[in-house]
C-alpha positions as a printed Julia matrix, in Angstrom:
486×3 Matrix{Float64}:
 -33.07    9.02    7.64
 -29.51   10.61    7.34
 -28.8    10.46    3.87
 -27.05   13.03    1.64
 -29.34   15.19   -0.59
 -27.34   15.54   -3.92
 -28.81   18.6    -5.62
 -29.08   18.94   -9.27
 -27.86   22.43  -10.2
 -26.7    23.45  -13.64
 -23.11   22.76  -12.65
 -24.05   19.35  -11.28
 -25.76   18.35  -14.52
 -22.7    19.57  -16.48
 -20.48   17.31  -14.37
 -22.95   14.46  -14.9
 -23.09   15.02  -18.8
 -19.52   15.57  -19.93
 -16.4    13.75  -19.55
 -12.99   15.24  -18.85
 -11.66   15.48  -22.31
 -15.26   16.77  -23.5
 -15.29   19.43  -20.69
 -11.8    20.67  -21.81
 -12.99   21.08  -25.38
 -15.92   23.36  -24.52
 -16.03   26.68  -26.17
 -15.19   29.46  -23.81
 -18.53   30.86  -24.06
 -20.16   27.84  -22.59
 -18.15   28.27  -19.36
 -20.13   31.56  -18.48
 -22.62   29.43  -16.64
 -19.89   27.79  -14.59
 -18.51   31.16  -13.43
 -22.13   32.3   -12.6
 -22.7    29.15  -10.62
 -19.66   29.7    -8.63
 -20.17   33.38   -7.97
 -22.11   32.6    -4.77
 -21.64   30.73   -1.57
 -24.62   28.55   -2.4
 -23.5    27.89   -5.91
 -19.99   26.85   -4.67
 -21.54   24.41   -2.08
 -23.9    23.04   -4.67
 -20.76   22.38   -6.85
 -19.1    20.51   -3.96
 -22.15   18.35   -3.67
 -22.02   17.82   -7.33
 -18.38   16.56   -7.25
 -19.47   14.03   -4.64
 -22.62   12.93   -6.6
 -20.35   12.24   -9.72
 -17.93   10.27   -7.44
 -20.77    8.3    -5.9
 -22.35    7.36   -9.17
 -19.08    6.29  -10.68
 -18.05    4.17   -7.76
 -21.49    2.53   -7.81
 -21.4     1.31  -11.4
 -22.09   -2.29  -11.6
 -18.94   -3.15  -13.57
 -16.82   -1.39  -10.87
 -18.68   -2.18   -7.82
 -18.49   -6.12   -8.27
 -15.01   -6.03  -10.05
 -12.65   -7.15   -7.3
 -15.09   -9.64   -5.63
 -16.13  -11.18   -9.05
 -12.58  -11.58  -10.4
 -11.19  -12.72   -7.2
 -13.61  -15.47   -6.57
 -15.97  -14.27   -3.83
 -18.93  -14.23   -6.28
 -21.04  -16.52   -8.29
 -24.44  -15.83  -10.08
 -28.01  -16.24   -9.11
 -30.36  -17.96  -11.59
 -32.81  -16.12  -13.89
 -35.83  -15.43  -11.81
 -38.64  -15.91  -14.26
 -39.43  -16.13  -18.04
 -38.39  -18.56  -20.64
 -34.86  -18.73  -19.11
 -36.08  -19.22  -15.6
 -33.59  -21.14  -13.46
 -30.58  -20.74  -15.88
 -27.35  -19.54  -14.72
 -25.43  -17.2   -16.96
 -22.91  -14.31  -16.69
 -24.54  -10.87  -16.41
 -24.35   -9.06  -19.83
 -22.46   -5.97  -18.3
 -19.68   -8.05  -17.04
 -19.21  -11.0   -19.51
 -15.71   -9.8   -20.88
 -14.43   -8.74  -17.65
 -15.44  -12.04  -15.95
 -13.67  -14.01  -18.8
 -10.6   -11.93  -18.63
 -11.06  -10.84  -22.2
 -12.16   -7.2   -22.02
 -11.21   -5.37  -25.15
  -9.97   -1.77  -25.68
 -12.44   -1.22  -28.6
 -15.56   -2.27  -26.52
 -14.27   -2.15  -22.95
 -17.02   -2.89  -20.37
 -15.31   -0.42  -18.0
 -15.17    2.59  -20.42
 -17.97    4.52  -18.52
 -15.83    3.92  -15.3
 -12.78    5.33  -16.94
 -14.36    8.24  -18.52
 -16.65    9.06  -15.38
 -13.6     8.76  -13.08
 -11.85   11.44  -14.89
 -15.06   13.5   -14.92
 -15.1    13.45  -11.13
 -11.51   14.43  -11.23
 -12.39   17.31  -13.43
 -15.03   18.46  -11.14
 -12.53   18.39   -8.29
 -10.01   20.37  -10.35
 -12.59   22.94  -11.22
 -13.17   23.64   -7.6
  -9.43   23.74   -6.91
  -9.02   26.33   -9.74
 -11.72   28.51   -8.52
 -11.58   28.35   -4.83
  -8.78   30.99   -4.26
 -10.54   33.56   -6.62
 -13.77   33.87   -4.47
 -14.31   36.42   -1.79
 -17.4    35.17   -0.13
 -15.75   32.22    1.67
 -13.5    32.45    4.68
  -9.97   31.11    4.5
 -11.14   28.15    6.73
 -13.98   27.47    4.27
 -11.63   27.56    1.25
  -9.22   25.33    2.99
 -12.0    22.82    3.76
 -13.41   22.89    0.13
  -9.77   22.51   -1.33
  -9.12   19.69    1.14
 -12.19   17.74   -0.04
 -11.44   18.11   -3.54
  -7.97   17.07   -3.04
  -9.24   13.94   -1.41
 -11.73   13.35   -4.21
  -9.1    13.64   -6.81
  -6.67   11.29   -4.9
  -9.42    8.72   -4.39
 -10.52    8.6    -8.03
  -6.98    8.5    -9.38
  -6.25    5.62   -6.9
  -9.38    3.67   -8.14
  -8.16    4.06  -11.74
  -4.49    2.99  -10.7
  -5.91   -0.21   -9.18
  -7.74   -1.21  -12.28
  -5.46    0.02  -15.05
  -1.94   -0.39  -13.56
   0.13   -3.25  -12.37
   1.27   -3.52   -8.81
   4.66   -2.61   -7.31
   5.88   -6.08   -7.09
   5.41   -6.81  -10.78
   8.47   -8.37  -12.17
   9.21   -5.83  -14.93
  10.78   -2.49  -13.96
   9.34    1.04  -14.74
   5.73   -0.04  -15.02
   3.36    2.7   -16.14
   0.64    4.11  -13.81
  -2.04    6.41  -15.12
  -2.65    9.94  -16.38
  -2.8    12.05  -13.29
  -5.0    15.23  -13.99
  -4.43   18.28  -11.87
  -5.8    20.83  -14.16
  -9.15   21.38  -16.06
  -9.43   24.74  -17.67
  -6.56   25.23  -20.2
  -6.22   27.74  -23.07
  -4.28   25.15  -25.16
  -5.21   21.74  -24.49
  -2.31   19.43  -24.09
  -2.8    15.73  -23.5
  -0.51   14.4   -20.74
   1.24   10.91  -20.83
   0.77    8.17  -18.11
   3.1     8.83  -15.0
   5.15    5.9   -13.81
   3.66    3.77  -11.26
   5.75    5.12   -8.35
   5.29    8.73   -9.7
   1.41    8.04   -9.64
   1.62    6.88   -6.17
   3.68    9.92   -5.21
   1.09   12.16   -6.74
  -1.74   10.5    -4.92
  -0.01   10.65   -1.42
   0.98   14.28   -2.16
  -2.66   15.16   -2.59
  -3.81   13.33    0.6
  -1.02   14.82    2.65
  -1.89   18.27    1.62
  -5.66   17.61    2.1
  -5.0    16.42    5.69
  -2.97   19.5     6.58
  -5.74   21.78    5.15
  -8.8    20.21    6.85
 -10.54   22.46    9.44
 -12.12   21.01   12.64
 -15.61   21.98   11.61
 -17.06   20.79    8.27
 -18.44   23.14    5.56
 -21.22   21.04    4.25
 -24.1    19.98    6.44
 -24.94   16.42    6.87
 -23.41   13.28    8.42
 -19.65   13.49    8.75
 -19.21   10.21    7.23
 -20.86   11.51    3.96
 -17.95   13.66    2.98
 -14.19   13.48    3.39
 -12.77   14.6     6.78
  -9.18   14.48    8.06
  -9.76   11.07    9.45
 -11.18    9.65    6.33
  -8.33   11.26    4.2
  -5.9     9.7     6.4
  -7.48    6.29    6.34
  -7.37    6.36    2.6
  -3.66    7.42    2.7
  -3.07    4.32    4.83
  -4.7     2.2     2.16
  -2.85    3.76   -0.64
   0.6     3.18    1.33
  -0.26   -0.47    1.87
  -1.04   -0.96   -1.79
   2.32    0.73   -2.6
   4.2    -1.59   -0.06
   5.25    1.45    1.97
   4.92   -0.47    5.21
   6.01    2.04    7.76
   3.79    4.8     6.37
   0.91    2.49    6.21
   1.27    1.48    9.76
   1.73    4.99   11.04
  -1.32    6.27    9.46
  -3.49    3.18   10.12
  -2.66    3.47   13.88
  -3.12    7.17   13.86
  -6.76    6.71   12.44
  -7.41    4.09   15.03
  -6.1     6.11   17.97
  -7.53    9.59   17.14
 -10.6     9.2    14.7
 -13.04    8.95   17.61
 -14.57    5.86   15.78
 -14.5     2.56   17.58
 -15.09   -0.91   16.22
 -18.62   -1.97   16.03
 -18.96   -4.35   18.95
 -19.46   -7.98   18.35
 -22.99   -7.89   20.05
 -24.3    -5.44   17.42
 -22.08   -6.18   14.33
 -24.72   -8.02   12.3
 -27.58   -5.59   13.59
 -25.52   -2.62   12.54
 -25.12   -3.92    8.87
 -28.7    -4.57    8.69
 -29.97   -1.27    9.96
 -32.12    0.14    6.97
 -30.6     3.23    5.36
 -27.91    3.61    8.05
 -23.96    2.95    7.66
 -22.33    0.36   10.0
 -21.32    2.29   13.06
 -17.45    1.98   12.37
 -17.87    3.83    9.02
 -15.25    6.49    8.11
 -16.52    7.27    4.75
 -19.69    6.32    3.04
 -21.1     7.65   -0.35
 -24.69    8.08    0.57
 -27.73    7.0    -1.39
 -28.46    9.64   -3.99
 -31.84   11.33   -3.37
 -33.57   13.99   -5.34
 -35.54   17.0    -4.15
 -38.78   14.9    -4.08
 -37.24   12.17   -1.9
 -36.74    9.6    -4.86
 -33.65    7.3    -4.33
 -31.54    7.25   -7.47
 -29.77    3.93   -6.7
 -27.72    1.83   -4.37
 -25.54   -1.15   -3.99
 -28.67   -3.25   -3.59
 -28.96   -3.38   -7.31
 -25.99   -5.7    -7.32
 -26.48   -7.59   -4.02
 -30.02   -7.25   -2.82
 -32.96   -9.67   -2.43
 -36.5    -8.29   -2.51
 -38.79  -11.16   -3.42
 -38.8   -14.61   -5.16
 -39.05  -12.84   -8.55
 -36.83   -9.97   -7.77
 -33.31  -10.34   -6.64
 -29.67   -9.34   -7.71
 -27.38  -11.2    -9.94
 -24.49  -11.71   -7.6
 -24.26  -14.04   -4.64
 -21.68  -15.42   -2.4
 -19.65  -18.4    -3.81
 -18.81  -21.45   -1.67
 -15.25  -20.56   -2.05
 -15.88  -17.48    0.26
 -18.47  -19.19    2.41
 -16.01  -22.0     3.29
 -13.68  -19.37    5.03
 -16.09  -18.73    7.64
 -15.78  -21.12   10.68
 -18.86  -22.09   12.48
 -18.27  -19.76   15.44
 -17.52  -16.78   13.06
 -20.62  -14.43   13.36
 -19.81  -13.03    9.83
 -21.02  -16.47    8.53
 -24.52  -15.4     9.63
 -24.31  -12.09    7.59
 -26.15  -13.66    4.67
 -29.79  -13.64    3.34
 -30.16  -17.38    2.45
 -32.91  -18.08   -0.17
 -33.87  -21.16   -1.95
 -34.19  -20.42   -5.78
 -35.35  -22.34   -8.68
 -32.28  -23.62  -10.54
 -32.49  -25.45  -13.9
 -30.6   -28.86  -13.49
 -30.91  -31.54  -16.12
 -33.93  -29.66  -17.66
 -35.71  -29.61  -14.2
 -36.22  -26.71  -11.87
 -34.74  -27.66   -8.52
 -34.64  -25.29   -5.42
 -31.09  -24.66   -4.38
 -29.73  -22.3    -1.56
 -28.05  -19.03   -2.63
 -26.36  -16.57   -0.2
 -26.95  -12.93   -0.65
 -24.91  -10.68    1.38
 -26.54   -9.06    4.38
 -24.31   -5.87    3.97
 -26.23   -4.38    1.04
 -29.98   -5.03    1.48
 -32.57   -2.19    1.37
 -31.11    0.9     0.1
 -27.58    0.98    1.47
 -24.97    3.52    0.89
 -21.64    2.76   -0.58
 -19.14    2.11    2.12
 -15.7     3.31    1.08
 -13.62    3.28    4.22
 -14.31    1.31    7.61
 -12.26    1.21   10.85
 -11.87   -2.55   10.69
  -9.8    -2.23    7.46
  -7.37    0.17    9.36
  -6.69   -2.6    11.92
  -6.02   -4.98    9.05
  -3.75   -2.53    7.38
  -1.88   -1.85   10.63
  -1.67   -5.61   11.2
  -0.19   -6.41    7.82
   2.17   -3.49    7.9
   3.27   -4.6    11.17
   4.18   -8.03    9.89
   6.27   -6.73    7.04
   8.18   -4.58    9.59
   8.84   -7.82   11.68
   6.68   -6.3    14.46
   4.73   -9.66   15.2
   3.28   -8.52   18.44
   1.52   -5.45   16.93
   0.45   -7.62   13.85
  -1.17  -10.19   15.99
  -2.72   -7.42   18.29
  -4.35   -5.75   15.37
  -5.35   -8.91   13.54
  -6.89  -10.26   16.87
  -9.03   -7.23   17.1
 -10.98   -8.16   14.2
 -10.87  -11.92   14.89
 -12.24  -11.62   18.42
 -14.96   -9.13   17.35
 -15.98  -11.97   14.94
 -16.05  -14.57   17.53
 -12.9   -16.19   16.65
 -10.03  -17.17   19.09
  -7.11  -14.89   19.18
  -4.06  -16.28   17.2
  -1.02  -16.67   19.29
   1.42  -18.34   16.77
   3.11  -16.69   13.98
   3.29  -19.59   11.7
   1.48  -18.98    8.45
   0.64  -15.35    9.84
   0.99  -13.79    6.24
  -1.89  -16.28    5.1
  -3.97  -15.6     8.0
  -3.72  -11.79    7.29
  -4.76  -12.35    3.77
  -7.74  -14.52    4.63
  -8.91  -12.26    7.38
  -9.11   -9.42    4.98
 -11.03  -11.65    2.52
 -13.67  -12.56    5.2
 -13.89   -9.05    6.73
 -14.03   -7.11    3.55
 -15.98   -9.47    1.3
 -18.23   -7.66   -1.14
 -16.47   -4.33   -0.44
 -14.52   -4.52   -3.71
 -10.95   -5.49   -2.46
 -10.17   -9.12   -3.13
  -8.77   -8.98   -6.62
  -6.65   -5.95   -5.81
  -5.38   -7.7    -2.73
  -4.51  -10.86   -4.9
  -2.67   -8.61   -7.36
  -0.6    -6.49   -4.87
   0.4    -9.81   -2.87
   1.35  -11.71   -6.07
  -1.23  -14.38   -5.67
  -3.04  -16.37   -8.39
  -6.8   -16.34   -8.98
  -8.6   -19.54   -8.45
 -12.33  -19.54   -8.97
 -14.1   -22.71   -8.19
 -17.63  -22.77   -7.05
 -20.2   -21.57   -9.79
 -17.4   -20.48  -12.16
 -18.95  -19.88  -15.59
 -15.97  -18.26  -17.06
 -13.74  -19.57  -20.04
 -10.82  -18.66  -17.66
 -11.47  -19.75  -14.02
  -7.83  -19.46  -12.98
  -5.21  -16.84  -13.66
  -1.6   -17.3   -12.67
   0.27  -14.17  -11.34
   1.87  -12.26  -12.99
  -0.31  -11.87  -16.08
  -1.23   -9.09  -18.37
  -4.77   -9.53  -17.35
  -4.46   -8.35  -13.84
  -5.17   -5.01  -15.43
  -7.77   -3.78  -18.07
  -7.22   -2.1   -21.31
  -7.5     1.57  -21.47
 -10.62    2.36  -23.69
  -9.47    2.92  -27.23
 -11.59    5.96  -27.56
  -9.11    7.62  -24.98
  -6.11    6.14  -26.8
  -7.49    7.73  -30.08
  -7.96   11.22  -28.36
  -4.56   11.38  -26.69
  -1.49   10.4   -28.74
   0.64   10.19  -25.59
  -1.48    7.63  -24.0
   0.18    4.18  -24.18
  -1.94    1.14  -24.03
  -1.39   -1.68  -21.42
   0.73   -4.56  -22.62
  -1.38   -7.57  -23.96
  -4.19   -5.29  -25.4
């Protein structure tokens, strides 16, 4: 079982317990333990593992994990398994406001995601501030740790940007991005304003470009290469960021570079379903997966199965595939078989009736959290090539994914943009992409099957394609401007 063992050192606990603003406000005396922790090679490597642990737990929060698929219409809800409400369909408590597009600044359901994201960023900044002061690491080791910290900082800022900022095509000019934190320890605390949207993208891409230039050939931390950022996964993230920004040439260049040089190949059609269903192992084409958190006694701390898993007739997760999604898979598409279909008692007209529900097969057992896969790079290259009027490259990259899925290759270019969008929806379902794709391509939200929301449709553009910044952060930082409409 190749799963990353995240340690629980003093520094890791510090990262887990304090947010960015809290950490900055610590008294100087409380920072002595941090200096002691980073005084040795072992302590430094524990701190790097702690940074990943904070990132993993943040990106596995239920509200964030299901956000893009839930808002976009890939998901509906399973019925209550037992008790007085057996068979009833209801919106899970943790996402009621999000699902109804009425999250509030005062009681935001994503407040922990916002705060914990900046805590992970603070952990990365701490390493970056200390790395050049230590003498027990070689120059190569210092570069490797700096590259990983820069990559984590970029990923967490990008995750925040997707949730809290409008897209590049939004009709209003000079849209705000997010606060981009590059410092942690400061003698005089100064709260930064939000950068502009394009400034934020520039900061993210600069961190990733620098990280790629620093990564050595050999890793510093032990464990599977896919469990940590490497040059290839940093470049794959950079391609995703450029796609979101609409920087087509850069997106195409970096995606095709990953495809050509990563050493990873697409999971073959013959083993695609089996690869997803392999217990405790990532799909073979993974570029970055945040592994299941395991303590020193071997106990698993949590996984995506909490949102998508099926264990028994009395124990299963809240989120299943909507018919809106299922209808997109043609009979010959092997991905249509990547579901665990269960008959569950459902309350209809005051009677319990067995109805089929489709749990994704991607996250059964105790899976890790896939962040980057090679298939996405083909889809990025295809979309970017289409935008660059390179239809041959667009079709070639798109058909690599279609043919792997058992579909016929496309030869015509009519409705190609729509086919590119639909292929992303099919291939990346349950991987927290759909709503962000709708937003960046200027598409409306239409949720049909199983929609329990007071708002099942949302026309683009709208204020509610972004969430409110939690009011507690607005109160703390006088320079932090709230999103419009909140």
